[in-house]
C-alpha positions in Angstrom: 59.6 95.9 61.2 59.1 93.8 64.3 61.8 91.2 65.1 60.7 87.7 65.3 61.3 85.6 68.4 63.9 83.6 66.5 65.9 86.7 65.6 65.6 88.0 69.2 66.8 84.6 70.5 69.8 84.5 68.1 70.8 88.1 69.0 70.6 87.3 72.7 72.7 84.1 72.2 75.2 86.1 70.1 75.6 88.6 72.9 76.1 85.8 75.5 78.6 84.2 73.1 80.5 87.4 72.7 80.6 88.1 76.5 81.8 84.6 77.1 84.6 84.8 74.5 85.8 88.1 76.0 85.7 86.8 79.6 87.6 83.6 78.7 90.3 85.6 76.9 90.6 87.9 80.0 90.7 84.9 82.3 93.4 83.2 80.2 95.5 86.3 80.3 95.0 86.7 84.1 95.8 83.1 84.7 99.1 83.4 82.9 99.9 86.4 85.0 98.8 84.6 88.2 101.0 81.6 87.3 104.0 84.0 86.6 103.5 85.6 90.0 103.7 82.4 91.9 107.5 82.6 92.1 107.3 86.1 93.5 104.7 84.9 96.0 107.1 82.1 97.0 109.8 84.7 97.7 107.4 86.7 99.8 106.5 83.6 101.8 110.1 82.7 102.4 110.8 86.3 103.5 107.7 86.4 105.8 108.8 83.3 107.7 112.4 84.3 107.9 114.5 85.8 110.6 115.1 88.7 108.3 111.4 89.7 108.2 111.3 89.5 112.0 114.3 91.8 112.2 112.9 94.2 109.6 109.6 94.2 111.5 111.2 94.9 114.9 113.4 97.6 113.4 110.3 99.2 111.9 108.5 99.0 115.3 111.5 100.7 116.9 111.3 103.5 114.3 114.6 102.5 112.7 113.0 102.3 109.2 112.3 105.6 107.5 108.5 106.2 107.7 108.5 107.7 104.2 109.1 104.4 102.5 106.3 102.0 101.6 106.5 99.1 104.0 103.2 97.1 103.8 105.2 93.9 103.8 106.1 94.7 107.5 102.5 94.7 108.6 101.5 91.8 110.8 98.8 90.6 108.4 99.7 91.9 104.9 101.8 89.0 103.5 99.8 86.5 105.5 96.5 87.6 104.1 98.0 87.6 100.6 99.2 84.0 101.1 95.8 82.9 102.3 94.1 84.6 99.4 96.5 83.0 97.0 96.0 79.5 98.4 92.2 79.9 98.4 92.3 81.0 94.7 94.5 78.0 93.8 92.0 75.7 95.6 89.1 77.3 93.6 90.9 76.8 90.4 91.7 73.2 91.2 88.0 72.4 92.1 86.9 73.8 88.7 89.4 71.8 86.7 88.4 68.4 88.2 
């Protein structure tokens, strides 16, 4: 039995509806996590602009920090790029909520 255009349209819209519901649920979950992480991002920013980061960076450059530990926070651009990406995302969110 051939589907009518009406049935095809309803099924298509139902698929769109289901996709949207799922995406919105995921976005809400991710926004909650993003908001929760803002305090941690603030801590990273404070560290990055502190004398302590500069000392840690210099000690790493001098080989005083064990090379076996993960130390991406001591890269020149790592935290900075994260902060920029965070600010850009916040700006995108603000533009969409106006």
